[in-house]
N, C-alpha and C positions, 0 to 999 in steps of 0.2 A: 504494500500500500504506500502511496506517495501523495502528499499534500503539496500542490504546486501553485504558487502565486506568480503571475507574470505581469510586470509593469503596472501594478495596482495604483490607483489614484483614489483619494477620498476627499469629500467635502464636509463642511459643518455649517449648516444654515446657508447653504449656497456659496460659501467661500471656500476656496481650495485650502486643504490642510496639508496634504502630502501627495507626491506622485512618484512614479518610477520605482516602486517597491517590488522586488522580486526575491523569491526564495523557494527552496524545495526541501521537504522533510520526508524521510522514510521511516519505517518502523523503528522504534527505539531512539528516535532523535528528538531533541528539544531545541527550541529557538527562544532566546531571551531578548525581549524588546525593551530597549531603554530610550531615554530622551527626556528633554525638559517638559514641564507641564504645558499642555496645549500643542505638543508636537504631533499628536494624532495616534497615540498608542491605543487608547480605548476605541477610537474610530476604526482603526485597522482590525482589531479583534472582532468588532461587530460586523464589519464587512465580510471577514473570513467566515463568521458564523452564519451569514445570510440574514442578519438582522437589519442591515443597512445595505442599500445598493452601492456598488462601486461607481465612481464617476469615470473610471477608465481602467483598462486592463481586465484580468480575469483571475479567478481562483477555482481550482477543481481538485477533486479527489480521484486519484487513479488507482485501480486495482481493488476497489471496494466491492465490486460485484453487485448483485441484486440486493444484498443485505445493506450495504452502505453506498448508495448511488451518488451521494454528494456529501459535502462537508456538513451541511445542516443536519442530515440524518445521522451522521457519525460523531457528532460532538456534544460535549458538555461545555456550556459557557458559564463561567463563574464571574459575574459582574460585581460592581461595588455595592449593590443593594441587597445581595444575598438571595432574593427571590423566594422569600418565605412569608406566609400569612401570620401576622402577629397574634391573632386571636386563637389560632389553632395550636395544639400542642406540638412539641418537637416531633414526636412519633407520628402524629397525623400529617404533618408537613412532609416528612420523609416517605411515609407510605403513599401519599398522594403522588409524590414525584416518581416513586418506583412504579406505581400502577400506570401512571400517565405515559411514562417513557418506555415501559416494557424492558425486556432483557434484564431481569433481576440479577444482581451480582452478589451483594451481601445482604443479610438480614439487617433490619433497622438497628437491632440491638448490637450486632457485630460492628456496624459502621460507627455507632456511637462509642464503642469500646476503642476503636482505632483512633478516635480523636480525643480519648480520655474524658468522655462526658456521659458515662452510663447512667448517671443519676438524674439527668434532666429530661428524660423521655416524656414524662407526664406533665411537664411544665409548659405553659403557653410560651411560644417563641418570643413574644414581646416582653416577657419578664427577664430575659437573659441579658447579660452584660454584652458589650460590643465584641469582646474577644470570644465569648461563648457563641454568639450568633455566627461569627465567622467560622468557628469550628464546626457548627452544625451544617453550615453551607458546604463546607469541605466534605462532611459526611455524605452530603447529597451526591457527590461525585462517585461514591462507593456503592450506593444502593441499586443503581442501574448501570449496566456496562455501556460505555461508549469509548471507542478507540482513540478519539482526539479530545484532548482537554485544552480549552482556551481560557486562560486565567488572567484576570485583570486585577493587579495588585493583590494577589491572593493572601499575602501575609499581613495585610493591614489589620491592625488591632490585636495581633497575636503576640503572646509573650515568647521568650526564647525557647522554652520547652516545646511549645506548640509549633513554632517554626521548625524545630528539628524533627518533630513527628511528621509534619507535612512534607519536609524534604524526603523522608523515608518513603512516604506514600507515593511521591512523584517518581522517585528512583524505581520503586517496585512497578509502577505503571509502565515506565520506559523499558524495564527488563522484560516485561510481558509483551513487548512489541508495540506499546502505545506511542502516541505522538503528543507532544506538549508545545504550545506557544504561550509564553507568560510575559505579560507587561509588568515591569517592576522597577522600583528604585533601589531595591536592596538585593544582595546576593541570595540565591536560593539553594546553594549547595549542590548544584548539578554539574558534575565534572564533564567536560567535553561538549558542553552545550554551545550551539552556534549563537551568534549575537547580531542583532540588528539595531542600529542606532538611528532613531527617528530624528528628522531634522538634519541628517547628514547623509541623505541618499540622493 
């Protein structure tokens, strides 16, 4: 499987943000996207995910077959807002995500163990701290399988221990043949990752 971006361009509010972005990632490869605020990191991830149209160029997934015909079908997108309902419990949020996406990977309880939050399953998501909310959102990557992870500042709000646990989860995903694109301002502990500097392309 290969994720290929060719000469991508993106706009924000009708104004050009970036252009000429190209990269190719195969199974087990990670791309770290860096750059100043406003350089288009989040916009790039949303275009790759199919959430925004590109203003130029193309992005495609090769070798996904009928199961994964395009990036949208094959990806988890972890944005800055976590995509959880505050009034639902943690378990209800994760079960909804699992049932909606299909392809169950871990049980909800197992995913919460992986992010060291087994005790919050019955709590409303809105009751959690910022760091706990982010960890639950990370657990959302584990309850349903997707080969491509698109991560926007994934460690925002995490303490050092949680950052290390997440690094281990990312490495395990790559070792299993997954693909990761992560926009970040901080090191993620992924050796051998490719790098794309936005604003410098």
